[in-house]
N, C-alpha and C positions, 0 to 999 in steps of 0.2 A: 445318853444316860447323864449329858450336864443338865439339859431339861426336866430329865425325872427328878434328879437330886435341888432342882430350884424350887420346883413344885412340892415337892414332901416337907423341903426346910419351910417353904413358909406357909402351907398347908398349916404345918405344926403349929407355926406362930401363933397363925389365928386361930387356932383352937385356942389356944390358953388367953387369946384376951378378955378383959372384964366386961359384961352387960350393963347395959343402963339399967336400975330397977323400975326407971319412967320409959315409957312406950313407945320411942324415937320413930322422925316418917324417915319410914323406907325407902330407900336408892337401889335400885338396881343395877347394876355396873356388868358388860358378859367385856372380855378380851382375851386373847392370846399374848401376851405379855405377863408371865407371872408374879415378876413382881408387884403389880397393881394390886394382889392381896393384901399385899402387907403395904403397901401403902395404904389402902382405905380403910385396916387395922389403923394403922399412927392417926389417921381423918378421925374413926369413931373414937378412940381415946381422947381426943384432946375434945369433945363436948360431948354433948348429951341429946343434943335436939335431934339427931339426920343420925341411921345407923347404913352407913354403906354397904349390901350382899353382892359378893365378889363372884362371879362363874367364871370357871378358866375351860375355852374353847381349842381345840388346835388349830383350827381354821376359822376366828368368828366372822371374815366376811361371809363365809360357805354358810354359817349355822343363820345369819340373818337371813337368806333367800331359800331358808331349808324351813321353816320353823312359824306358827302365828305367835308364838311370845313373843311380847313388845316389853326389851329391858329400856332402862331408862338414858344409861350412858353406853357407848363401846367406844376400845380403845382395837386400835388393831393393827395389819396390815393391810394391803390391796383395798383399803376401805372406799377408793374414789372409782373403783373400776364402774364399768357401764352398768352394770345389777345393782351395787349398791349406794351410787353418789345420791341417787334422791332419798334415801331412806333416812336423810336428817334435815335436822332443822337448822336453817341460816341462823349462825352464829355474830353476826354486823350487830347487833345491840349488844354483846359483853363485852365486844372491843370500842361501842362509842359511850357507852354510860360509864367512862372510866375506871369500870371494877379491870381488867386488862388491858394493857398497852400493846399495841400491833406492832410499836416500834419496836419492840423487845426482841421480837422472835428476828431467826433471819429471815431476811423478806425471800429469797425463792421458796423456802419452803412454806412459807405462809401463803406464797403465793398459789403454790400447789393444792392448796385446799379451799382453791374457789372454784366459781360451778357460775355461769351463768353473773357475771360481775357480785357475786353474794359470795360471802366465809360462810363456806359447811362445813369446813374441818381445819382443826387446827394442829400443827406439829409439835412431836412430841419431842422424840427423838431420833439420830440417826447414826450411821455409821460410816469412817472412810477407809479406803482401801490402802495400806501400806508395803515396804518389804520392811523387813527387817532383818538386822547383822549384829554381828559382834560387835561390841564398844571399842578394842581395838582396833576397828577397822573403818572409823569416822573418819579420817583423817585424808579415805580414801574420795568420799561424797564432795561433789563443789556446791551442793547449796545445802544449809542446815536445815531446810523445809522441805523440799520436792525432790521426789527423782522422776524422771522421764524415761519410759522404757529402751530408750536407743542407749541414755548411758547406763542402764540397769546391764545392756546388753553385752557391753563393750567392758564392763568393771568385769563382769562376771566371763567374760574371754580370755582375761589379761588373766584369774583367780586358777585356770583349767593349770591341770598337771597330768601328765600323761607319761607312765611306768612302764617299762617293758610292753607296750604295744597297747593297755588301757589305762583309762580315767583312774584317778587317785585323789583326787580333787574335782570340781564343778562347779563354777559360781551357782548357775544356775538353767534350768531348765522350765520351759513352760506349761511345762506335759507334767509339771509333777504334784501342779494343784489344779483343781476345773473351774476353782472361782476365779484364779487369777484367767486363764483361757477366755472366762466371760469378762471380766474387767477389763483383759488387755480391748476386746473386740468395742468394750463401752467407750474407751477413750480416743479408738481410734473410729468413731464416732457412725459404730452399726444400727443403733436407734431404736433400740426392741421399744414399741409400745403395743397398745391395745389397739386392735384394728377391726380387721370379717374374719377370723378373730384375731389374729395376730398381723402385725406388720414391721417392717424394718428394710434398715438399708440396705438391698442385698450385694451392693458391689464393695459398700464401706466391711459386711463382713466376709468377701472373700482377699480383702486388703489385707484385713488383721489378720486369716488363720493365715496366709500365704508369707507376713510375716511374724508369726509365731513358727511356723514352719522352716524357713531359714535363720531365724533364731536358732535352731534346734539344728542345722544342717552345716552352717557356716562356723557356728561360737561351738559347736558340741560335734561336729566330724558329722553325727547321723542321731537316727534316733533310735538305732542299734547297740549305738554305745552308750547312750543313756540309757537305755533300759540295762545294757549288763553294771552300768551302774549302781543303777537303781534296786537294781535285785541285789549288787553284793553289800551296799551299806544303807538303805532303806529299812532297816529291821529297828534302827534307829528311829526317835521323833525329828523331824526337822529343827528344832529348837535344838537337840543335843548333837547334831552333826555341824551345826553354826559353834558351836562354840568346841566340839573336838578339830575346826577348823576342815571339817571335808566338804563344807559348802559355803557359798560367802552369804546368800541369801536366801529370806523363806518369804512367801507372799503370808500376811494375812489381816485381815481388818483389825479396826481399832477393837473392839468388843473381845478379841480374841489375846490379843497382845496385853489389854489392863487385868486380865483375870489370868492371864501366868502366875506362878509363885514367884516372891519376892526376891529369892535367888538368882531366877533365870532371867526377871526383871533387871535388875542391879546392871547384870552384864551384857545388855541388849542395847543395839540403839535403834532406830526407825525415820524412815524417812516416808511421806504422803506421796502416792504414786498420780505424778499429774503430767496433764499434754498442754501444753499453748494454753497456761494460768486454766486449767479446766482438771478440777478435781470430781471424776462420776462417783457420787454417794451412792452406797449401797442401796440392792433393789426393795430391801423390807423395808423402809421406811416406815415408821409410827404415827400415827394418826390418831386425833380423837374427836368422837361428837354426841351429839344430843341426837337422842334416836328420835324421828317423826313422829312415830305413834306411842314414845315413852310419858311419864306423864312431866311436863314441869313445873317440880315443885320448885319448892326454895330448896329442898337439902341438893336435888340433880346441882344448881346455881351456885350454889355455897361449896362445896365439891368443887365444881368447873374453877371459881376463882382460887380454892387453897390452894389447888395442885400446881396453876400455873403464876405462884407466885414465887419469886427468889429466893427469899427466905422458910418455904416450903422445901423448895429441891435442897438449899443447904440440911436444910435438918433431915432429907433422906437419903443424902450424903452422907450426914454423921451417925445416919443409925445403921445402914448398912456396914460403916468401918467399928460401928460398936460391937454388933452382931456375929463379927466377922464373917460375914460375905463375901468382902472383897474378890476372894478366889475366885467364888461361881455368878458374880452380877456385877457388874460393869455401869458403873454411871447412874444414870436413871435411862427409867426402862429400855437394858442394855444398852447402852448407846448414848453419844456425846447430848446431852440436853439442845433441845431447841430455841429455847433461852438465849441470848448472845451470852449477857454478860457470868450468865451458870456456866457456863462453857468457858467462859474467857477468863471468870477470874473467879469464879469458885473450885469449879473440875483439878488445878493446876493444886491446889490445897490438900486435896488428896489424892492425886496423880503426880507428884512432882517432874519427874518426868516430863510434862507438856511445858513448863517452864521453856520459853522462850522455842516451840517446836510444834505453834498452832499456828497455822496457815492463812491468810486474809480470808473472809466472810466470803468474797468476791468471788475465789477457785472454784468454792461450791459449791456442784449441779447436782441438784435432786432429780431420782430418776423419773422416767414415764411413767406417766398411768398404762397399768399393765391387768393384766387380765384377774379375778379371783382364783384361778388356777392354775397361776406362771408357775409356779414350785413346783407344779407336778409335767410342764410343758418343758419346762428347762431341764429337770433330770430326766427323764425321757427319753428325750427328743434332741432338744437343742445341744448339751453336753455330749452325749454319745455322737451326734454328727459331726461339733467340731475337731474330737477326739479321733473321729475316722478322715476325717481331711489332714492333719496335720502328719498323719501317716503315709498317706498319699505320696506315689515317687514326683521327684522332681523331673518338671517338663526336661522331655529327651533323654530323662534318665533309668534306667531298666534294673530295677531292684527287688531282688528276690521277695513272694512275696504282698510285693507291694502293688496295690490296684492306683488306677488313674485317676483325675482330680472327675473326668468325665464320665467314670465308670461310679462314680456315687451317686447313690439317690438324690435329689435335691430337698435343703430340709423344707422347702414350701409343699409340696407331699407327702412329706413324713409328718408335718402339725396335719391338715386337712385330712391324712389318717387317723390320726389320733384323735383328733376331733369329732372325725366319725363315729368310732368304737370307744368314744367315752363322754358322751352328751350327758 
């Protein structure tokens, strides 16, 4: 729903832009980030020599491999997969002619855009996983920046309240959020990555799921007790349950936190989720490239240099604020900017709750290279497997209706079958 609202709002704004009477050089930009429709219109209004025409696709990486059309600029997710990474021009020249300073980017994000020692993609934006909680509970946290899985587990357990044999308060349960199950596996080094077709550390995945299962059974008694609580109280959204004191934590990423309405944000605090100075960034990190077969005219070059300037991104943030889009759009391309000084110095002016909350950049760990169909594999195969696993019986225990881990169909077999059907 939010994506539809964003696309409609920005498309409406684009339709109102004033065209120059002179015929400008045209530049074609493909993206799965709706905000770039608005960004291109800001650029077009700033000069008359070039006109960027932006086309939105649900999955730009897939569009690139299924058409003979040739864009000039591509901005999106999953662009470094094996099927797409060779479709771009090297960008080292733009970093070496003083047009862009590579040192301004977060180093690990910039490095992920390198192929065979050449810079093919530039990072645009990223998101960080977090636990949110009522501001009144901030004193419970031991660290002003981050929180570990173990600390969240222990604080959640201490928060629990049982009345007449049933929970009336539960601090947190891992099965409340699909994305939390995945991010907890990432924190414990499951290391999903592009392979043949997909690779991961199977032992680490098992440890992560056993950890989540133990969290449920040791801190919250059992999956059944959590299910009963969830059925009784989760007709309200988690943010409201936090405000009521019914739960302690809800899992969100940074984009979700900063698009909450003002009243909700003012009553909440947050900590970034970390393990051993490691914060896994959301796997949908956004990258920017120049299409190999596109025209390398001055228009594409000029737009690229314009977009990655600190002053430009400050202007785009100001524009969102003036158009009252902050309730549906966060930051730059729905995330923190990959340009360090924009995130660390400019963002707090627009998002005051970030003051004193930004983690050291050394903590930020970009995602691995993932296949272009990653979202479908994750949603249809990996997350269902995780849900089934944490509902299996404890070793040696007999629970009605619970299968054993050994009875679960292996994840590798499920993924193989999915790829066979969805070639």
